[in-house]
C-alpha positions, 0 to 999 in steps of 0.5 A: 500500500502506498503512503497516499492509499494509507491516508485514505483508509478509514476515511468517509466517502459520499457516493454520487447517489448520496450514501456514505461509505468508509474506505476499509483498505486496498486489495488485489484481484487474485486472477488479474492483480487489478487493484481493488478498493474495499469499502463498507456501507455506513447505512443498512446492514453495513455491507462490505463491498469491493470495486476496482480502484480506477472505478472508485476514484473515477470522474463520471458524467450524469445528466451533463454534469461531471462528478466524482463517483465517490467524493472524500468527505473532509473531516 
């Protein structure tokens, strides 16, 4: 894990649809070695999720507006 990644572990992110998640860590896909983000929902049953890091941190476009898929919430 890089120093930059380590600083993100435990931080809260808001998904563009509004729900909050805590970044739990980083992992690698055992088949492709693609870097993944492990994150936990801060609502409902607190489910644990994984998503490719490039997708987690990407900028998307919805309704003609560009935004981050997951926005870091400053604490």
